[in-house]
C-alpha positions in Angstrom: 46.9 11.5 196.5 45.0 14.4 195.3 48.0 16.5 195.9 50.8 14.6 194.2 48.3 14.0 191.3 48.0 17.8 190.7 51.6 18.1 191.0 52.5 15.8 188.5 50.0 17.8 186.4 51.6 20.9 187.2 54.9 19.7 186.4 53.8 18.5 182.8 52.4 21.9 182.0 55.4 23.8 183.0 57.7 21.6 180.8 55.3 21.8 177.9 55.9 25.8 178.3 59.3 25.6 178.5 59.4 23.2 175.3 57.1 25.8 173.6 59.1 28.6 174.7 62.5 27.3 173.5 60.8 26.6 169.8 59.5 30.4 169.5 63.2 31.3 170.1 65.1 29.4 168.1 62.8 29.8 164.8 63.7 33.8 164.5 66.9 33.5 165.3 67.7 30.7 162.4 65.3 33.7 160.0 67.9 36.1 160.7 70.9 34.3 160.4 69.1 33.1 157.0 68.1 37.2 155.7 71.5 38.1 156.9 73.3 35.4 154.7 71.2 36.5 151.7 71.8 39.9 152.5 75.8 39.6 152.0 75.1 37.1 148.9 73.4 39.7 147.2 75.5 42.9 147.9 78.4 40.1 146.7 76.5 39.7 143.7 75.9 43.1 143.0 79.3 44.1 143.2 80.4 41.5 141.0 77.2 42.7 138.4 78.9 46.4 139.1 82.4 45.3 138.6 81.4 43.3 135.2 79.5 46.5 134.1 82.4 48.8 134.9 84.5 46.0 132.9 82.0 46.1 129.9 82.2 49.9 129.8 85.9 49.7 129.2 87.5 51.5 131.9 89.2 54.9 131.8 91.5 55.7 128.7 94.4 57.9 130.4 96.0 60.7 127.9 99.3 61.8 128.8 100.0 65.6 127.3 101.1 68.5 127.5 98.7 71.2 127.2 100.8 74.5 126.0 100.6 73.6 122.2 97.8 75.1 121.2 95.4 74.5 119.4 96.5 70.9 119.9 96.1 70.8 123.9 95.6 74.1 125.8 94.4 75.9 128.3 90.9 77.6 128.5 89.9 78.5 131.7 89.8 75.4 134.2 89.5 72.9 131.1 92.0 71.6 129.2 90.9 71.8 124.9 92.0 71.4 121.8 92.6 69.1 118.5 94.5 66.4 120.3 91.8 66.2 123.5 88.8 66.1 121.0 90.4 63.0 119.1 91.5 61.2 122.3 87.9 62.0 123.5 86.5 60.5 119.8 88.5 57.4 120.4 87.6 56.8 123.9 84.0 56.9 123.2 84.7 54.5 120.3 86.2 52.2 122.3 83.5 52.9 125.2 86.1 54.2 127.4 86.4 57.6 129.7 89.0 59.8 128.9 91.7 61.0 131.5 94.0 63.8 131.1 97.1 64.1 132.7 98.7 67.5 132.0 102.6 66.8 132.3 105.8 67.9 131.0 106.4 67.1 127.3 109.5 65.5 127.6 108.1 63.1 130.2 105.1 61.6 127.8 107.3 58.6 126.5 108.6 58.0 130.1 105.1 58.1 131.3 103.7 55.4 128.8 107.0 53.0 129.8 105.7 53.1 133.5 102.3 52.5 132.8 100.9 55.4 134.2 99.3 56.2 130.6 97.8 54.3 128.0 98.3 56.6 125.0 100.4 60.0 124.4 98.9 62.8 122.4 100.7 65.6 122.4 101.1 66.7 118.5 103.6 64.2 118.8 105.8 63.4 115.5 106.9 59.9 114.5 110.7 59.8 114.4 113.2 57.1 114.9 114.7 58.0 118.1 110.7 58.1 119.5 109.9 54.7 118.3 112.5 52.9 120.1 110.8 53.0 122.8 107.1 53.9 122.1 104.8 52.6 119.2 103.2 54.9 117.2 99.4 54.6 115.6 98.4 55.3 111.9 99.1 59.5 111.0 96.1 61.5 112.3 97.4 65.2 111.2 100.4 66.7 109.3 102.0 69.8 110.2 105.3 71.6 109.9 108.1 73.1 112.0 108.7 76.6 111.4 110.7 79.5 112.5 109.6 82.6 114.1 111.7 85.8 113.8 111.5 89.4 114.7 110.3 91.7 111.7 113.7 93.0 111.4 115.6 90.2 111.8 118.3 89.6 109.2 117.2 85.7 109.6 115.2 84.9 106.1 115.1 81.4 105.9 116.7 78.0 107.5 120.2 78.2 106.4 120.3 81.2 108.6 119.9 79.9 111.7 123.8 78.3 111.6 125.8 80.5 114.3 122.3 82.0 115.9 120.4 81.3 119.2 117.6 79.4 118.7 114.9 78.8 121.1 112.7 76.0 121.4 110.2 73.7 123.7 112.1 70.8 125.3 111.6 67.9 124.0 109.4 69.0 121.0 110.4 67.9 117.3 111.4 71.5 117.5 114.1 70.8 119.7 115.2 67.9 117.4 115.4 69.8 114.5 117.3 72.2 115.9 119.9 70.1 117.5 121.2 70.0 113.9 122.4 73.5 113.9 124.2 73.1 117.0 127.3 71.3 114.6 127.1 74.8 112.5 127.9 77.0 115.7 124.0 77.6 116.8 123.3 77.7 120.8 119.9 76.5 121.5 118.0 77.2 124.1 115.3 74.8 125.4 112.0 76.4 127.5 109.4 74.0 129.3 106.6 76.0 127.4 106.8 77.3 123.7 105.4 80.8 124.4 108.6 81.2 127.2 110.9 80.9 123.8 108.8 83.7 122.7 109.2 85.8 125.2 112.8 85.3 125.3 113.1 86.1 121.6 111.4 89.2 122.7 113.3 90.2 125.0 116.3 89.7 123.0 117.6 87.0 125.0 117.3 85.0 121.3 117.1 85.6 117.8 114.8 82.6 116.3 112.6 80.2 117.5 111.6 76.7 116.1 108.3 75.5 117.0 105.3 73.8 114.8 103.1 75.8 112.9 99.7 76.3 114.7 101.0 77.3 117.8 103.7 79.7 116.0 100.3 81.2 114.4 99.2 82.0 117.6 102.0 83.3 119.1 102.3 85.3 115.9 98.7 86.7 116.8 99.2 87.3 120.7 102.9 89.6 119.7 103.3 92.7 118.0 106.7 92.8 115.9 107.2 89.1 115.0 106.5 87.1 112.1 106.6 83.7 110.6 108.8 83.0 107.5 107.9 81.5 104.9 110.1 78.7 104.0 109.2 75.8 106.9 112.2 74.0 108.3 110.3 70.7 108.3 106.7 69.2 107.1 106.2 66.1 109.5 103.1 64.0 110.5 101.5 63.4 113.8 100.4 60.4 115.4 99.3 58.4 118.8 102.2 57.4 120.8 101.1 54.0 122.9 103.3 51.7 125.2 105.6 49.6 123.1 104.6 45.8 122.4 100.9 47.1 123.5 99.3 45.8 120.3 95.8 45.1 121.6 95.1 48.8 122.3 97.4 49.8 119.2 95.3 47.9 117.2 91.8 49.7 118.7 92.9 53.1 118.6 94.0 52.8 114.7 90.4 50.8 114.2 88.9 54.2 115.9 90.9 56.4 114.1 89.9 54.4 110.7 86.6 55.0 111.7 86.8 59.0 112.5 88.5 59.2 109.4 85.9 57.5 107.1 82.9 59.4 108.7 84.9 63.3 108.7 84.5 63.3 112.2 88.4 63.7 112.3 88.5 66.3 109.8 85.9 68.4 111.4 87.6 68.2 114.8 91.1 69.9 113.0 88.8 72.3 111.0 87.2 73.5 114.1 90.3 74.5 115.6 92.6 75.6 112.3 90.9 77.8 109.4 91.4 76.8 105.8 92.9 79.8 104.6 
């Protein structure tokens, strides 16, 4: 009888032990699952917060340009600098955005805006009827003129003398557009990807004159002996920022930023940094 009681007692003790072990094992497993779920939720919340912070900051403003047009945009060591770059940086700062520069061929700027690869085109661009068919323009931020560069011993004294001559231009620029008018008068237009290439061609006797914006013209003349800028400009024009046609939201924001930069004097200070008043 004692053996039976002892056996029953031992069975009860073992059953209790097994139940206790089961409870102990289940407890930590449930806690680990809960901790993992909380960690995942925290990570998702943080990622969402980071996304909202980035959106609030405005993201990236992509500027399409052609960095071969000093002093508006040009290479200085490993950086792209110039009037247009600093103006765009100031606008991006006003919008709470970071500026990214896409240096491409000049005649690829408008297609890049149309495709949405870039947000703004800032490259010494003149507002013209042809360009307005494809993009919108902001308010003007500076004025410029197209001038004629010739050799010092050239018989070209003014715009009227370009008839029948070989004229060099940078492809797709305003100089290209205006010089093309002389084709009806027997002139031949030679188009180059970069302005200095046109100047080099003239120095080599391949063309008679170069039509280009006055500020880069000053740089090219300062860098090369035996050439000069004619006193009479070919045209006087205004520069503005190109934006994808129909993107009125960005257009309004950029115009507002430009207005603030003009009013504060910051815009003029940027221009004065690169262009002397003389």
